[in-house]
C-alpha positions as CSV (number, residue, x, y, z in Angstrom):
1,M,-14.1,12.8,-22.3
2,K,-14.2,9.4,-20.9
3,E,-14.3,8.5,-16.8
4,F,-13.6,5.4,-15.3
5,I,-16.1,4.2,-12.5
6,T,-15.3,1.5,-10.3
7,T,-16.1,0.4,-6.5
8,P,-14.6,-2.4,-4.4
9,N,-18.6,-3.9,-4.5
10,A,-19.2,-5.5,-7.5
11,P,-16.8,-7.8,-9.3
12,A,-12.8,-6.8,-10.5
13,P,-13.2,-7.1,-14.7
14,I,-11.9,-10.4,-15.5
15,G,-10.6,-9.1,-18.5
16,P,-8.6,-5.8,-20.4
17,Y,-12.3,-3.6,-19.1
18,N,-13.7,-1.6,-16.7
19,Q,-16.7,-2.0,-14.9
20,A,-18.2,1.0,-16.5
21,V,-17.5,3.9,-18.2
22,M,-19.3,7.7,-18.3
23,V,-19.5,9.9,-21.2
24,K,-20.6,13.4,-20.1
25,D,-24.7,12.0,-18.6
26,T,-24.6,8.5,-20.0
27,L,-23.3,5.7,-17.7
28,Y,-22.1,2.5,-19.4
29,I,-21.9,-1.3,-17.3
30,S,-19.8,-3.7,-18.1
31,G,-21.7,-7.3,-17.9
32,Q,-21.9,-8.6,-14.8
33,T,-22.5,-12.3,-14.3
34,P,-22.9,-13.8,-10.6
35,I,-19.5,-12.6,-9.0
36,D,-20.2,-12.1,-5.2
37,P,-17.2,-9.3,-4.8
38,S,-16.9,-9.3,-1.2
39,T,-15.5,-13.1,-2.4
40,G,-14.4,-13.6,-5.4
41,E,-16.1,-16.6,-5.5
42,L,-19.2,-17.3,-8.5
43,V,-22.8,-17.8,-6.6
44,K,-23.8,-21.0,-8.8
45,G,-26.8,-23.2,-8.4
46,D,-30.3,-21.6,-9.3
47,V,-30.8,-18.5,-11.8
48,K,-32.6,-16.7,-9.4
49,K,-29.6,-16.4,-7.0
50,E,-27.1,-15.8,-10.0
51,A,-29.3,-12.8,-11.6
52,E,-29.9,-11.5,-8.3
53,Q,-26.0,-10.7,-7.9
54,C,-26.2,-9.8,-10.9
55,M,-28.8,-7.6,-10.3
56,K,-26.8,-6.2,-6.9
57,N,-23.7,-5.8,-9.1
58,L,-24.9,-3.8,-11.1
59,K,-26.5,-1.8,-8.2
60,A,-23.0,-1.4,-6.8
61,I,-21.6,0.5,-10.0
62,L,-25.0,2.6,-10.5
63,E,-24.5,3.5,-6.8
64,A,-21.1,4.3,-7.7
65,S,-22.5,7.0,-10.5
66,G,-24.4,8.4,-8.5
67,M,-27.4,6.4,-10.3
68,T,-30.1,4.3,-8.7
69,F,-31.7,1.9,-11.3
70,E,-34.0,5.0,-11.9
71,N,-31.2,6.7,-14.1
72,V,-31.0,2.4,-16.2
73,V,-32.7,3.4,-19.7
74,K,-31.2,0.1,-21.8
75,T,-30.7,-3.1,-20.6
76,S,-29.2,-6.3,-21.9
77,I,-29.2,-10.2,-20.5
78,F,-27.8,-13.4,-21.5
79,L,-29.0,-16.3,-20.6
80,K,-27.3,-19.6,-21.3
81,D,-31.4,-21.4,-20.8
82,M,-34.1,-19.2,-22.9
83,H,-36.2,-21.6,-20.7
84,Q,-34.9,-19.6,-17.4
85,F,-36.3,-16.4,-18.8
86,S,-39.7,-16.9,-16.4
87,K,-37.3,-16.7,-13.6
88,V,-34.8,-14.2,-14.7
89,N,-37.3,-12.1,-15.4
90,E,-39.3,-12.2,-11.6
91,V,-35.5,-11.2,-10.0
92,Y,-35.0,-8.3,-12.7
93,G,-38.5,-6.7,-12.8
94,S,-38.2,-6.8,-8.3
95,Y,-35.9,-3.5,-9.4
96,F,-37.6,-1.5,-11.3
97,N,-41.2,0.0,-11.6
98,A,-42.6,-1.3,-14.5
99,D,-44.3,1.8,-15.6
100,T,-40.4,3.0,-16.6
101,A,-39.3,0.3,-16.6
102,P,-36.1,0.7,-18.8
103,A,-35.7,-0.3,-22.8
104,R,-34.6,-4.2,-23.0
105,E,-33.1,-7.5,-24.8
106,T,-32.9,-10.7,-24.0
107,V,-31.1,-13.6,-25.9
108,E,-29.9,-16.8,-25.5
109,V,-26.3,-17.4,-25.6
110,A,-24.1,-21.0,-26.1
111,N,-21.5,-19.9,-23.4
112,L,-21.2,-17.0,-21.4
113,P,-17.6,-16.1,-18.8
114,M,-17.0,-19.2,-16.6
115,F,-19.6,-20.6,-17.7
116,V,-22.6,-19.2,-16.0
117,N,-26.2,-19.3,-16.2
118,V,-26.7,-15.0,-16.9
119,E,-25.2,-11.6,-17.4
120,I,-26.4,-8.3,-17.6
121,S,-25.3,-5.6,-18.4
122,M,-27.0,-2.0,-18.4
123,I,-26.8,2.0,-19.9
124,A,-28.6,4.9,-17.5
125,V,-28.5,8.4,-18.1
126,K,-28.4,11.2,-15.1
């Protein structure tokens, strides 16, 4: 059985999907872009600021499901420009302990929704 996780502390979906879906003890979080949920506006300009907003959105969804970044087992990072990898990695890494960090892939893509520079999704387990 699926449980749909929603929180006003993360952006509302911009399409036919949910912020997250819980199946048993596994949480699947949809890709988060740098939308500030308090304003509905994109955080633009600096990829580090964009990555920070993505991580804040992910944190809000984790919290709404009773989890933290310690529960995350897998992440996917989508970048518009792989030359920005180190900047995004710096922000991303500040949310995890290097010894217990989740599995991850980072992929460069041609474009992302609303032409943002970064999108991050996660899978977490209770």
